[in-house]
N, C-alpha and C positions, 0 to 999 in steps of 0.2 A: 651089759648088753639088755640085761632084764628090766632096766629102769627107762627105757626109751619111751614107753607110753604112759607109765604111771609110776610114781615114787612112793607117795603115801597120802592118805587124807591129811594129815598134819600139813604136809607141803601145799596141798590145794587150798586149805583153809588159811595158811599164812599168806599165800598170794592173794586171796580174795580179801582178807582183812587189810593187808598192807596196800593193796592197790586201791581200795576204796578210800582208806584214809590218806594216802599220798595224793590222791585226785582231789579230794576234798580241800586238804591243806594248800596244795598248789593253785587251785582257783581262788581260795581266799586270799593267799599272798599276791597273786596277780591283780585281783581287785583292789587290794590295799595299795599296791604300787603305782596304780594310775593307768590311764589309757594309753600312754606313750608306750609302755611295755608290750601292748598288744597292737600297735599301729601297723600300717604297711611296712614291710621289711626292707631295709637296706642290707648290705653285707653283714654289718655288725650284729643287726637284729636277727639275721638268719643264723649266724653263729650261736647266739644266746639261745634260739629256739631249738637248734640241734642239740645243743647241751642240756636243755630242759629234757628232751626226749632221752637222752642218754642216761641222764640221772634217774628218770623215772623207770626206765628198762632195768637198769643195774638194781634199782630198790625193789622192783617187782620180781626179779628173777634170781637174785643173788641172796641166798639165805644168810650169809655173813654181815650183810649190811643192814643195820637196824633202821627203822623208820626215822628217828631223829636225825641220824646222819644225812639222809635224804633231805629231810626238811630243811636242815642247815645249808646243804648243797644248794637248794632252791633259793633260800634266802640270800646266799652269797651271789648267785647269779642275778637276782633281781636288784640287789644293791649296787652291784657293778653296773648294770644297765642304767639304773637310775643316776649313778655318779656320772657316767660317760655321757649321758644326755644332759644332765645338769651342767657339766663342764663345756660341752659343745655349744650350748646356748649362750655361755659367758665369754667363751674364747674360741674365735673363729678358726685357729690353727688346730684345734682339737676336732672341731666339726669337719674341718678338711681332711683330717687323719682318718676318721671313721667313715666318712661319707664320700661318695663319688659326687663330682659336679654334674648338674644337668647339662645335657649337650643338645645343641641346636641342629636338627637334621633336615629340616626344610625351611626355606625362607622365601616368602612371596611366591610361593607355587613352585619354586625350583628345589630339586633334591640336592643336598650337599653331600655329594659323593664320598669326599675324604672323611667327613664326620661319620657317615653312615659305615665306611669300612672300619674306622677306628672303634666305633661302638658295636661293631658286628651285627648290624641291622640291615635287613634286606628291604629292597622297594616293596616286595610282596607284604612284609609285615606292616610297612607304613600304609599301603593301600588297604590292609585288612582293618587297620584302626580307622582310616577315613570312612570306609564303609560302615563301620561299627557306629559312627557318629552322624551317619546320614549324609555324608558328603561324597559327591559324585565325580569330582575333578580336582585335580592338584591345583588347578587356578583358583579355586575358591579358598585356598589355604594361605593364611599369612605365615604361620609358623607350625612346625612340629618339633616338640622337645622331648628328648628321652629323659625321664626324671631319674632321681636319685635311686628309686626303688624298682625301676624297670618298666614302669607304665609310660605310655606315650600320651602327651598333653597336646591337643590340637586347638590352635586359636585361629579363628577365621580372619581376623583383620589385625595387622600389625602396622602401626603408624611409624614407630621408631624403636629400633632395637636398644636404644640407650634408655628407654622407659624402664622404671624400677622393677617390672615384671620380669625382664631379662636381665637383671643385675648381675646374678651369679651363673648365668648360663654360658657354658663353654661354647665359644663361635669359632670357626675356621678362620686362621689368619687372613687368608685371601679374601673372604667375605668382608673382614673388618676394614682390610685396605681399600676394597672397592667402594665400601660405604663412605669412608672418610675422604675418598677422593672424588666422590659423586659419580663413579662410572657404575655400569651395571656388572652384576656377577656373571663370569663365564659359566656357560652350560655345556 
């Protein structure tokens, strides 16, 4: 109970030295690994980021873990991140495994309720995103897409959902059926 507030100056000095060195080495490793490691996060990126934090905390607060062990752990995470992103660029099935598909939430000013429910996105969240883009009405919107990292992309005009921009976007089957038959989507 006597070590709740202070253990020793040696412990404080170790935390200070290891903390500064671990931080500097992590920043160097992240810069060397490229921009992709620090990009907007999908679920895989989030897991790696949490793991970075866990390794750093363990390194700072656990006296039994040497600095080099933490640096190696950071390196392993960065190499795995690089490997997964390299594989996902070359093999679509790897990309599908680690990333969610973007989801169409609004089409030609109509909310796609089934897609919104499946994505757990509310009308209010969509309206807030529209306001942030200076859009005052759903009728001004060609499409709203929930991207893989959770952001909402707003497209003002949509000529055709078969456009390459929408190639990998998940669309509700009922909308695809309506578009292929030439009918209007039920609201």
